[in-house]
C-alpha positions as a Markdown table, in Angstrom:
| # | Residue | x | y | z |
|---|---|---|---|---|
| 1 | Met | 6.2 | -5.1 | 12.4 |
| 2 | Ala | 4.6 | -6.5 | 9.1 |
| 3 | Lys | 6.3 | -9.0 | 7.2 |
| 4 | Pro | 8.2 | -8.1 | 4.0 |
| 5 | Leu | 6.6 | -7.6 | 0.9 |
| 6 | Val | 8.0 | -9.2 | -2.2 |
| 7 | Ala | 6.1 | -8.3 | -5.3 |
| 8 | Ile | 6.9 | -10.5 | -8.9 |
| 9 | Val | 6.3 | -8.2 | -11.4 |
| 10 | Gly | 6.7 | -8.5 | -15.6 |
| 11 | Arg | 5.0 | -8.4 | -18.9 |
| 12 | Pro | 2.4 | -11.1 | -19.3 |
| 13 | Asn | 3.3 | -14.9 | -19.8 |
| 14 | Val | 6.6 | -14.5 | -18.4 |
| 15 | Gly | 6.2 | -17.0 | -15.6 |
| 16 | Lys | 5.1 | -15.1 | -12.9 |
| 17 | Ser | 2.3 | -16.9 | -11.8 |
| 18 | Thr | 4.7 | -20.6 | -11.8 |
| 19 | Leu | 7.0 | -18.7 | -10.2 |
| 20 | Phe | 4.6 | -17.7 | -7.4 |
| 21 | Asn | 2.9 | -21.1 | -6.9 |
| 22 | Lys | 6.3 | -22.5 | -6.7 |
| 23 | Ile | 7.4 | -20.3 | -3.5 |
| 24 | Ala | 4.2 | -20.4 | -2.2 |
| 25 | Gly | 4.2 | -24.4 | -2.5 |
| 26 | Lys | 0.7 | -24.5 | -3.0 |
| 27 | Arg | -1.6 | -23.7 | -5.9 |
| 28 | Ile | -2.7 | -20.4 | -6.1 |
| 29 | Ala | -2.8 | -18.2 | -9.0 |
| 30 | Ile | -4.4 | -19.5 | -12.3 |
| 31 | Val | -1.7 | -20.4 | -14.3 |
| 32 | Glu | -2.6 | -20.5 | -18.0 |
| 33 | Asp | -1.0 | -19.9 | -21.5 |
| 34 | Thr | -3.7 | -17.0 | -21.9 |
| 35 | Pro | -2.0 | -13.4 | -21.3 |
| 36 | Gly | -3.8 | -11.8 | -19.0 |
| 37 | Val | -5.3 | -14.6 | -16.9 |
| 38 | Thr | -3.7 | -13.1 | -13.5 |
| 39 | Arg | -5.6 | -9.8 | -13.4 |
| 40 | Asp | -5.5 | -9.0 | -9.6 |
| 41 | Arg | -2.8 | -8.7 | -7.4 |
| 42 | Ile | -2.9 | -12.2 | -5.4 |
| 43 | Tyr | -1.1 | -12.7 | -2.0 |
| 44 | Ala | 0.3 | -15.4 | -0.3 |
| 45 | Asp | 2.6 | -16.4 | 3.0 |
| 46 | Ala | 6.1 | -17.8 | 2.2 |
| 47 | Glu | 9.2 | -18.4 | 4.2 |
| 48 | Trp | 12.9 | -18.8 | 3.5 |
| 49 | Leu | 15.3 | -19.6 | 5.7 |
| 50 | Arg | 14.4 | -17.8 | 8.8 |
| 51 | Tyr | 12.1 | -15.1 | 7.4 |
| 52 | Asn | 8.5 | -14.9 | 6.9 |
| 53 | Phe | 7.3 | -12.9 | 4.2 |
| 54 | Thr | 4.1 | -11.9 | 1.7 |
| 55 | Leu | 4.7 | -12.7 | -1.8 |
| 56 | Ile | 2.2 | -11.1 | -4.3 |
| 57 | Asp | 1.2 | -11.9 | -7.8 |
| 58 | Thr | 0.7 | -9.4 | -10.2 |
| 59 | Gly | -1.4 | -9.1 | -13.5 |
| 60 | Gly | 1.1 | -8.6 | -16.5 |
| 61 | Ile | 2.8 | -5.1 | -17.8 |
| 62 | Glu | 2.0 | -3.9 | -20.9 |
| 63 | Pro | 3.0 | -0.2 | -20.7 |
| 64 | Glu | 1.7 | 0.6 | -24.3 |
| 65 | Ser | -1.7 | -0.8 | -23.8 |
| 66 | Glu | -5.0 | 1.2 | -23.5 |
| 67 | Asp | -7.4 | -1.7 | -23.2 |
| 68 | Val | -9.3 | -0.9 | -19.9 |
| 69 | Ile | -8.9 | -4.2 | -18.2 |
| 70 | Ile | -5.4 | -4.1 | -19.5 |
| 71 | Ser | -4.8 | -0.5 | -18.1 |
| 72 | Gln | -6.4 | -1.3 | -14.6 |
| 73 | Met | -4.0 | -4.3 | -14.0 |
| 74 | Arg | -0.8 | -1.9 | -14.6 |
| 75 | Arg | -2.3 | 0.6 | -12.0 |
| 76 | Gln | -2.5 | -3.0 | -9.3 |
| 77 | Ala | 1.3 | -4.0 | -10.6 |
| 78 | Gln | 2.4 | -0.3 | -9.7 |
| 79 | Leu | 0.3 | -0.5 | -6.0 |
| 80 | Ala | 1.6 | -3.3 | -5.3 |
| 81 | Met | 5.5 | -2.3 | -6.4 |
| 82 | Glu | 4.8 | 1.3 | -4.0 |
| 83 | Met | 3.6 | -1.5 | -0.8 |
| 84 | Ala | 6.5 | -3.6 | -1.3 |
| 85 | Asn | 10.2 | -4.3 | 0.3 |
| 86 | Val | 11.9 | -5.6 | -2.7 |
| 87 | Ile | 10.1 | -6.5 | -6.6 |
| 88 | Val | 11.2 | -9.4 | -8.2 |
| 89 | Phe | 11.3 | -8.2 | -12.0 |
| 90 | Ile | 10.8 | -11.7 | -13.8 |
| 91 | Val | 11.6 | -11.5 | -17.7 |
| 92 | Asp | 11.5 | -14.3 | -20.7 |
| 93 | Gly | 14.8 | -16.0 | -21.4 |
| 94 | Lys | 13.9 | -17.9 | -24.1 |
| 95 | Glu | 11.7 | -15.2 | -25.5 |
| 96 | Gly | 14.8 | -12.6 | -24.7 |
| 97 | Leu | 15.3 | -8.8 | -24.5 |
| 98 | Thr | 11.7 | -6.9 | -25.6 |
| 99 | Ala | 11.1 | -2.9 | -25.7 |
| 100 | Ala | 8.6 | -4.0 | -23.5 |
| 101 | Asp | 11.1 | -5.5 | -20.7 |
| 102 | Ala | 13.3 | -2.3 | -21.3 |
| 103 | Glu | 9.5 | -0.2 | -20.3 |
| 104 | Val | 9.0 | -1.8 | -17.3 |
| 105 | Ala | 12.7 | -1.6 | -15.9 |
| 106 | Gln | 12.3 | 2.1 | -16.4 |
| 107 | Met | 9.1 | 2.3 | -14.2 |
| 108 | Leu | 11.1 | 0.1 | -11.6 |
| 109 | Arg | 14.0 | 2.5 | -11.3 |
| 110 | Lys | 11.3 | 5.1 | -10.8 |
| 111 | Ser | 10.5 | 3.1 | -7.9 |
| 112 | Lys | 13.6 | 3.4 | -6.0 |
| 113 | Lys | 13.0 | 0.0 | -4.5 |
| 114 | Pro | 15.4 | -2.8 | -4.4 |
| 115 | Val | 15.1 | -5.6 | -7.5 |
| 116 | Val | 15.8 | -8.6 | -8.0 |
| 117 | Leu | 16.3 | -9.2 | -12.0 |
| 118 | Val | 15.2 | -12.6 | -12.8 |
| 119 | Val | 15.6 | -14.6 | -15.9 |
| 120 | Asn | 12.8 | -17.1 | -16.1 |
| 121 | Lys | 12.8 | -20.1 | -18.3 |
| 122 | Val | 16.4 | -21.6 | -18.3 |
| 123 | Asp | 16.1 | -25.0 | -18.1 |
| 124 | Asn | 19.5 | -26.4 | -18.6 |
| 125 | Leu | 23.4 | -24.7 | -18.6 |
| 126 | Lys | 23.4 | -24.5 | -21.9 |
| 127 | Glu | 20.8 | -21.7 | -22.2 |
| 128 | Glu | 22.2 | -19.7 | -19.4 |
| 129 | Asp | 23.9 | -17.3 | -22.0 |
| 130 | Asn | 20.8 | -15.8 | -23.1 |
| 131 | Ala | 21.0 | -13.9 | -19.8 |
| 132 | Tyr | 23.5 | -11.9 | -20.6 |
| 133 | Glu | 21.2 | -9.8 | -23.0 |
| 134 | Phe | 19.5 | -8.3 | -19.7 |
| 135 | Tyr | 22.2 | -6.9 | -18.1 |
| 136 | Asn | 21.3 | -4.1 | -20.9 |
| 137 | Leu | 18.3 | -3.0 | -18.8 |
| 138 | Gly | 20.7 | -1.6 | -16.0 |
| 139 | Ile | 19.2 | -3.1 | -13.0 |
| 140 | Gly | 21.6 | -4.8 | -11.6 |
| 141 | Asp | 23.1 | -9.0 | -12.2 |
| 142 | Pro | 20.6 | -11.0 | -14.0 |
| 143 | Ile | 19.6 | -14.7 | -11.9 |
| 144 | Thr | 18.7 | -17.6 | -14.0 |
| 145 | Ile | 15.9 | -20.2 | -13.0 |
| 146 | Ser | 13.3 | -22.3 | -14.4 |
| 147 | Ala | 9.9 | -21.7 | -12.1 |
| 148 | Ser | 8.3 | -25.0 | -13.8 |
| 149 | Gln | 11.4 | -26.9 | -12.7 |
| 150 | Gly | 12.4 | -25.4 | -9.5 |
| 151 | Leu | 16.0 | -24.2 | -10.5 |
| 152 | Gly | 17.7 | -21.6 | -9.2 |
| 153 | Leu | 14.8 | -20.7 | -6.7 |
| 154 | Gly | 17.2 | -20.8 | -3.9 |
| 155 | Asp | 20.0 | -18.3 | -5.0 |
| 156 | Met | 17.3 | -16.3 | -5.7 |
| 157 | Leu | 15.1 | -16.5 | -2.5 |
| 158 | Asp | 18.6 | -16.0 | -0.7 |
| 159 | Arg | 19.2 | -12.7 | -3.1 |
| 160 | Val | 16.0 | -11.6 | -1.9 |
| 161 | Val | 15.8 | -11.4 | 2.0 |
| 162 | Glu | 19.4 | -9.9 | 1.8 |
| 163 | His | 17.1 | -6.6 | 0.9 |
| 164 | Phe | 14.6 | -7.3 | 3.8 |
| 165 | Pro | 15.2 | -4.8 | 7.4 |
| 166 | Glu | 17.2 | -6.6 | 10.3 |
| 167 | Asp | 14.2 | -6.7 | 12.2 |
| 168 | Ser | 11.8 | -8.9 | 9.9 |
| 169 | Glu | 13.2 | -12.2 | 11.5 |
| 170 | Asn | 10.0 | -14.4 | 12.4 |
| 171 | Glu | 7.5 | -13.0 | 14.6 |
| 172 | Glu | 4.3 | -14.1 | 16.9 |
| 173 | Glu | 1.6 | -13.3 | 14.6 |
| 174 | Glu | -1.6 | -11.7 | 16.2 |
| 175 | Glu | -5.3 | -12.9 | 15.5 |
| 176 | Val | -6.0 | -12.2 | 12.0 |
| 177 | Ile | -10.0 | -12.6 | 11.0 |
| 178 | Ser | -9.9 | -13.9 | 7.4 |
| 179 | Ile | -13.1 | -12.7 | 5.7 |
| 180 | Ala | -14.7 | -14.7 | 2.6 |
| 181 | Ile | -17.0 | -12.8 | 0.2 |
| 182 | Val | -19.0 | -14.7 | -2.1 |
| 183 | Gly | -21.6 | -14.4 | -4.5 |
| 184 | Lys | -22.2 | -14.0 | -8.2 |
| 185 | Pro | -20.6 | -11.7 | -10.6 |
| 186 | Asn | -21.3 | -8.4 | -10.3 |
| 187 | Val | -23.0 | -8.1 | -6.9 |
| 188 | Gly | -20.4 | -5.5 | -5.7 |
| 189 | Lys | -17.6 | -7.7 | -3.6 |
| 190 | Ser | -15.0 | -5.4 | -5.1 |
| 191 | Ser | -16.5 | -2.8 | -4.1 |
| 192 | Leu | -17.0 | -3.2 | -1.3 |
| 193 | Ile | -13.8 | -4.4 | -0.2 |
| 194 | Asn | -12.7 | -1.4 | -1.7 |
| 195 | Lys | -14.8 | 0.7 | 0.6 |
| 196 | Leu | -13.6 | -1.1 | 3.3 |
| 197 | Leu | -10.2 | 0.1 | 2.5 |
| 198 | Gly | -10.0 | 3.2 | 0.8 |
| 199 | Glu | -8.2 | 2.5 | -1.9 |
| 200 | Asp | -8.6 | 0.8 | -5.3 |
| 201 | Arg | -7.3 | -2.8 | -4.5 |
| 202 | Val | -9.5 | -4.9 | -6.3 |
| 203 | Ile | -10.3 | -4.1 | -9.8 |
| 204 | Val | -13.9 | -2.7 | -10.8 |
| 205 | Ser | -15.5 | -3.4 | -14.2 |
| 206 | Asp | -19.0 | -3.6 | -15.2 |
| 207 | Val | -17.8 | -7.3 | -17.4 |
| 208 | Pro | -18.6 | -10.0 | -15.1 |
| 209 | Gly | -15.8 | -12.3 | -14.4 |
| 210 | Thr | -13.6 | -9.5 | -14.1 |
| 211 | Thr | -12.0 | -11.4 | -10.4 |
| 212 | Arg | -11.6 | -14.8 | -11.8 |
| 213 | Asp | -8.8 | -15.2 | -8.4 |
| 214 | Ala | -9.2 | -14.9 | -5.3 |
| 215 | Ile | -7.6 | -11.9 | -3.9 |
| 216 | Asp | -6.6 | -11.2 | -0.2 |
| 217 | Ser | -5.9 | -7.4 | 1.2 |
| 218 | Tyr | -5.1 | -7.1 | 4.9 |
| 219 | Leu | -6.8 | -4.7 | 6.4 |
| 220 | Glu | -6.6 | -3.1 | 10.9 |
| 221 | Thr | -9.1 | -1.1 | 12.2 |
| 222 | Asp | -10.0 | -0.3 | 15.5 |
| 223 | Ile | -12.2 | -3.4 | 15.9 |
| 224 | Gly | -9.5 | -6.0 | 15.0 |
| 225 | Lys | -7.4 | -7.1 | 12.1 |
| 226 | Phe | -8.7 | -8.7 | 8.8 |
| 227 | Thr | -8.0 | -10.7 | 5.7 |
| 228 | Leu | -10.4 | -9.4 | 3.2 |
| 229 | Ile | -10.5 | -12.1 | 0.3 |
| 230 | Asp | -12.5 | -11.4 | -3.1 |
| 231 | Thr | -13.9 | -14.3 | -4.5 |
| 232 | Ala | -14.4 | -14.7 | -8.2 |
| 233 | Gly | -18.0 | -14.7 | -9.0 |
| 234 | Leu | -20.2 | -17.9 | -9.3 |
| 235 | Arg | -21.8 | -18.5 | -12.8 |
| 236 | Arg | -24.2 | -21.4 | -13.3 |
| 237 | Lys | -22.5 | -24.1 | -14.5 |
| 238 | Ser | -24.2 | -24.3 | -17.9 |
| 239 | Lys | -22.1 | -20.9 | -18.7 |
| 240 | Val | -18.4 | -22.6 | -17.2 |
| 241 | Lys | -17.5 | -22.7 | -20.2 |
| 242 | Glu | -13.8 | -21.6 | -20.3 |
| 243 | Glu | -11.0 | -23.4 | -17.7 |
| 244 | Ile | -10.4 | -20.5 | -16.8 |
| 245 | Glu | -13.7 | -20.0 | -15.0 |
| 246 | Arg | -13.9 | -23.6 | -13.7 |
| 247 | Tyr | -10.5 | -22.6 | -11.6 |
| 248 | Ser | -12.3 | -20.0 | -10.4 |
| 249 | Val | -15.4 | -22.0 | -8.8 |
| 250 | Ile | -12.4 | -24.0 | -7.4 |
| 251 | Arg | -10.6 | -21.0 | -6.1 |
| 252 | Thr | -13.8 | -19.4 | -4.8 |
| 253 | Leu | -14.7 | -23.2 | -2.8 |
| 254 | Ala | -10.8 | -22.8 | -1.7 |
| 255 | Ala | -11.3 | -19.3 | -0.1 |
| 256 | Val | -14.4 | -20.7 | 1.9 |
| 257 | Asp | -12.1 | -23.4 | 3.3 |
| 258 | Arg | -9.5 | -21.2 | 4.7 |
| 259 | Ala | -11.7 | -18.0 | 5.8 |
| 260 | Asn | -13.2 | -17.6 | 9.4 |
| 261 | Val | -16.4 | -15.7 | 8.0 |
| 262 | Cys | -18.6 | -16.0 | 5.1 |
| 263 | Ile | -20.4 | -13.3 | 3.7 |
| 264 | Leu | -23.3 | -14.2 | 1.4 |
| 265 | Met | -23.3 | -11.0 | -1.3 |
| 266 | Val | -26.5 | -10.6 | -3.0 |
| 267 | Asp | -28.1 | -8.2 | -5.3 |
| 268 | Ala | -31.2 | -6.9 | -4.0 |
| 269 | Ala | -32.7 | -6.3 | -7.3 |
| 270 | Glu | -31.8 | -10.3 | -8.4 |
| 271 | Gly | -32.4 | -12.1 | -5.0 |
| 272 | Val | -30.6 | -15.5 | -3.9 |
| 273 | Thr | -30.1 | -17.3 | -6.8 |
| 274 | Asp | -29.5 | -21.7 | -6.7 |
| 275 | Gln | -25.8 | -21.0 | -7.4 |
| 276 | Asp | -25.8 | -18.7 | -4.4 |
| 277 | Glu | -27.4 | -21.6 | -1.8 |
| 278 | Lys | -24.7 | -24.1 | -2.9 |
| 279 | Ile | -21.9 | -22.0 | -2.4 |
| 280 | Ile | -23.0 | -21.0 | 0.9 |
| 281 | Gly | -24.7 | -24.1 | 1.8 |
| 282 | Tyr | -20.8 | -25.6 | 1.3 |
| 283 | Ala | -19.7 | -22.9 | 3.5 |
| 284 | His | -22.4 | -23.8 | 6.4 |
| 285 | Glu | -21.1 | -27.6 | 5.8 |
| 286 | Gln | -17.8 | -26.6 | 6.5 |
| 287 | Gly | -18.9 | -24.9 | 10.0 |
| 288 | Lys | -18.0 | -21.1 | 8.8 |
| 289 | Ala | -19.5 | -18.2 | 10.6 |
| 290 | Ile | -22.1 | -16.9 | 7.8 |
| 291 | Met | -23.0 | -13.5 | 7.2 |
| 292 | Val | -25.8 | -12.2 | 4.6 |
| 293 | Ile | -25.1 | -8.9 | 3.0 |
| 294 | Val | -27.8 | -7.3 | 0.4 |
| 295 | Asn | -26.1 | -4.9 | -1.6 |
| 296 | Lys | -27.4 | -2.3 | -4.2 |
| 297 | Trp | -30.4 | -1.7 | -1.5 |
| 298 | Asp | -29.8 | 2.3 | -2.4 |
| 299 | Leu | -31.7 | 1.1 | -6.2 |
| 300 | Ile | -34.7 | -0.5 | -4.5 |
| 301 | Glu | -38.0 | 1.4 | -4.3 |
| 302 | Lys | -39.1 | 1.3 | -0.2 |
| 303 | Asp | -41.5 | 2.0 | 2.5 |
| 304 | Asp | -41.2 | 0.6 | 6.3 |
| 305 | Lys | -42.1 | -2.7 | 5.5 |
| 306 | Thr | -39.4 | -3.7 | 2.4 |
| 307 | Met | -36.9 | -4.4 | 4.5 |
| 308 | Asp | -38.6 | -6.5 | 6.3 |
| 309 | Thr | -40.7 | -8.3 | 3.9 |
| 310 | Tyr | -37.6 | -8.9 | 1.5 |
| 311 | Lys | -35.0 | -11.0 | 5.0 |
| 312 | Lys | -38.0 | -13.3 | 5.3 |
| 313 | Glu | -38.0 | -14.1 | 1.8 |
| 314 | Leu | -34.1 | -14.3 | 2.0 |
| 315 | Gln | -34.7 | -16.3 | 5.2 |
| 316 | Tyr | -37.0 | -18.5 | 3.7 |
| 317 | Lys | -34.5 | -19.7 | 1.2 |
| 318 | Leu | -31.3 | -19.7 | 3.0 |
| 319 | Ser | -33.7 | -22.1 | 6.1 |
| 320 | Phe | -31.2 | -24.1 | 6.2 |
| 321 | Met | -29.0 | -21.1 | 8.2 |
| 322 | Ser | -31.1 | -19.1 | 10.1 |
| 323 | Tyr | -28.7 | -18.4 | 12.7 |
| 324 | Ala | -26.7 | -16.3 | 9.9 |
| 325 | Pro | -27.8 | -12.1 | 10.3 |
| 326 | Tyr | -28.6 | -9.9 | 7.6 |
| 327 | Leu | -26.9 | -6.6 | 6.6 |
| 328 | Phe | -28.6 | -4.2 | 3.7 |
| 329 | Ile | -26.0 | -2.0 | 2.2 |
| 330 | Ser | -25.2 | 0.2 | -1.1 |
| 331 | Ala | -21.3 | -0.5 | -1.6 |
| 332 | Lys | -21.3 | 2.5 | -4.5 |
| 333 | Thr | -22.7 | 4.8 | -2.2 |
| 334 | Gly | -20.8 | 3.6 | 1.2 |
| 335 | Gln | -24.5 | 3.1 | 3.0 |
| 336 | Arg | -24.2 | 0.9 | 6.5 |
| 337 | Val | -20.6 | -0.1 | 4.9 |
| 338 | His | -19.3 | 0.8 | 8.3 |
| 339 | Lys | -21.5 | -2.1 | 10.0 |
| 340 | Val | -19.7 | -4.9 | 7.7 |
| 341 | Leu | -16.9 | -5.4 | 9.7 |
| 342 | Glu | -18.4 | -4.9 | 13.1 |
| 343 | Leu | -21.0 | -7.7 | 12.1 |
| 344 | Ala | -18.4 | -10.2 | 11.3 |
| 345 | Lys | -16.0 | -9.7 | 14.0 |
| 346 | Glu | -19.6 | -10.6 | 16.2 |
| 347 | Cys | -19.8 | -13.7 | 13.6 |
| 348 | Tyr | -16.2 | -14.2 | 14.2 |
| 349 | Asp | -16.5 | -14.1 | 17.8 |
| 350 | Ser | -18.9 | -16.6 | 18.2 |
| 351 | Tyr | -17.5 | -18.8 | 15.9 |
| 352 | Ser | -14.8 | -19.1 | 17.8 |
| 353 | Lys | -16.7 | -19.1 | 21.7 |
| 354 | Arg | -15.9 | -21.6 | 24.6 |
| 355 | Ile | -18.2 | -22.4 | 27.3 |
| 356 | Ser | -17.3 | -23.9 | 30.3 |
| 357 | Thr | -18.9 | -27.7 | 31.1 |
| 358 | Gly | -20.5 | -26.3 | 34.5 |
| 359 | Leu | -22.4 | -23.4 | 33.0 |
| 360 | Leu | -23.0 | -25.7 | 29.7 |
| 361 | Asn | -24.4 | -28.5 | 31.6 |
| 362 | Asp | -27.0 | -26.1 | 33.8 |
| 363 | Val | -28.3 | -25.0 | 30.9 |
| 364 | Ile | -29.1 | -29.0 | 29.5 |
| 365 | Asn | -30.3 | -29.5 | 32.7 |
| 366 | Lys | -32.6 | -26.4 | 33.2 |
| 367 | Ala | -33.6 | -26.9 | 29.3 |
| 368 | Val | -34.6 | -30.7 | 30.2 |
| 369 | Leu | -36.7 | -29.9 | 33.0 |
| 370 | Met | -38.5 | -27.4 | 31.4 |
| 371 | Lys | -39.5 | -30.0 | 28.4 |
| 372 | Glu | -38.7 | -33.8 | 28.4 |
| 373 | Pro | -37.6 | -35.6 | 25.7 |
| 374 | Pro | -39.8 | -37.4 | 23.8 |
| 375 | Ile | -40.4 | -41.3 | 23.9 |
| 376 | Val | -38.9 | -43.1 | 20.6 |
| 377 | Gly | -39.8 | -47.2 | 20.4 |
| 378 | Leu | -40.0 | -48.2 | 24.0 |
| 379 | Asn | -37.2 | -45.4 | 25.5 |
| 380 | Arg | -36.6 | -42.2 | 26.5 |
| 381 | Leu | -33.2 | -40.3 | 25.6 |
| 382 | Lys | -31.9 | -39.7 | 29.0 |
| 383 | Ile | -28.1 | -36.6 | 29.1 |
| 384 | Phe | -25.9 | -37.5 | 31.8 |
| 385 | Tyr | -23.7 | -35.1 | 31.1 |
| 386 | Ala | -22.2 | -32.8 | 27.8 |
| 387 | Thr | -18.8 | -30.9 | 27.3 |
| 388 | Gln | -17.7 | -28.5 | 24.4 |
| 389 | Val | -14.9 | -30.1 | 22.8 |
| 390 | Ser | -13.8 | -27.1 | 20.1 |
| 391 | Ser | -14.8 | -24.0 | 18.7 |
| 392 | Arg | -14.4 | -22.5 | 15.4 |
| 393 | Pro | -17.0 | -23.9 | 14.8 |
| 394 | Pro | -17.9 | -25.0 | 18.6 |
| 395 | Val | -18.9 | -28.5 | 18.8 |
| 396 | Phe | -20.3 | -30.1 | 21.8 |
| 397 | Ile | -20.6 | -33.8 | 22.7 |
| 398 | Phe | -23.7 | -35.1 | 25.1 |
| 399 | Phe | -23.6 | -38.5 | 26.7 |
| 400 | Val | -26.3 | -40.0 | 26.5 |
| 401 | Asn | -28.2 | -43.2 | 27.0 |
| 402 | Asp | -29.1 | -44.6 | 23.6 |
| 403 | Pro | -28.3 | -42.2 | 20.9 |
| 404 | Asn | -31.2 | -43.3 | 18.9 |
| 405 | Thr | -33.8 | -42.3 | 21.3 |
| 406 | Leu | -32.8 | -38.9 | 20.0 |
| 407 | His | -36.0 | -37.5 | 18.3 |
| 408 | Phe | -34.4 | -34.6 | 15.4 |
| 409 | Ser | -37.0 | -31.8 | 17.0 |
| 410 | Tyr | -35.7 | -32.2 | 20.5 |
| 411 | Glu | -32.3 | -32.0 | 18.9 |
| 412 | Arg | -33.5 | -28.9 | 17.4 |
| 413 | Tyr | -34.9 | -27.4 | 20.5 |
| 414 | Leu | -31.4 | -28.1 | 22.3 |
| 415 | Glu | -29.9 | -26.4 | 19.7 |
| 416 | Asn | -31.8 | -23.5 | 20.3 |
| 417 | Gln | -31.4 | -23.4 | 23.8 |
| 418 | Leu | -28.4 | -23.2 | 23.2 |
| 419 | Arg | -28.3 | -20.4 | 20.8 |
| 420 | Glu | -30.7 | -17.7 | 23.2 |
| 421 | Asn | -28.4 | -18.9 | 26.4 |
| 422 | Phe | -25.3 | -18.2 | 24.5 |
| 423 | Asp | -25.8 | -15.8 | 21.4 |
| 424 | Phe | -24.3 | -18.3 | 18.9 |
| 425 | Lys | -25.3 | -15.6 | 16.0 |
| 426 | Gly | -23.4 | -16.0 | 12.6 |
| 427 | Thr | -22.2 | -19.6 | 13.0 |
| 428 | Gly | -22.9 | -22.7 | 13.3 |
| 429 | Ile | -22.8 | -25.1 | 16.0 |
| 430 | Lys | -21.9 | -29.0 | 16.0 |
| 431 | Met | -23.9 | -31.2 | 18.2 |
| 432 | Ile | -22.6 | -34.5 | 18.1 |
| 433 | Phe | -24.8 | -37.7 | 20.4 |
| 434 | Arg | -22.6 | -40.5 | 22.4 |
| 435 | Glu | -23.8 | -43.5 | 24.3 |
| 436 | Arg | -22.0 | -43.8 | 28.0 |
| 437 | Lys | -20.2 | -46.9 | 28.2 |
| 438 | Ser | -21.2 | -48.1 | 31.9 |
């Protein structure tokens, strides 16, 4: 059974993201005084007492606004409410009851979901009387908290878990593949995720910078279970002017850290930028499984050689990760989108692969017989044996007579032999050469 979902909703700037971060125990949502900063739903795993649950932070609901982004934020919040088992409705105790609060409460009553009414920014006992006017909303007894100071959260969470299904206590988690989709703004990351999900899960807009956080979406298919992480588009540093944009870059790097597979998404018309190289270079350094998607391929004039020519140009720019497979798609029309998860799963399987010591040494011994190590200085490298010590990514230790006699060309040769024999498509592999003590 899936973990219960808890959605935090309310009008803008009442402290939803601060509460979300406090419960999740880490800074995941951007916290800023600018209304409208949290535009999409943001997910995090959380626990209280014996319960594990998924927390959803939402953009602020402004019922009357006709602004395109604000109206889409409202739709996102409604989707979160439809999905949730319990809704935490947060209001501002310092500002008091507003007309917008009453309209949000009306939306919540129509949802027919359990609602926990939370009055935030009540920093001391003297301010608790401020909560009484919120009884007028007609959705139950308000609980007073201070999200920034962490006051009253235990009582609030006790009330939340009361509404969980009885069989939602700790269960063993099945393997879920985390995929981070990175690239500069407007290359179609959100459109691809929406196509894969079959619903408008993340906001799609022509305004660059629409996705400011890394957004998680869960997807279950015949080939596996996936968490799709839509990241903010990365601009050149000269354009990172807002503090919020700076957070977005940091959040993208953090999304890469928690992903198993990283997809670099490239606009077919624009190609790979320096910023693309830097972010996927970071994923490469972290040893992630990597694949490259060229989007908007339907807009390119082509013949039977166009794809090969384009691929060779990309491989030249991204020569440090020659192992990464390429896929040419159109997120808008759906062209080859069905292959995205299949290829990601192949990359993940390579990333998780383990080779037995016996089989590994058979391949290494054969490779040495085919091509002897060169003499470096006065000595020649001698490999005694090799073993795989970990996966995700695969790490191999070679015990040798003297690591200083290893020539870089021979190291590359050994890596190629491992790739050819064990099909490590889509993942970096790490080789460590260690002197064997006598």
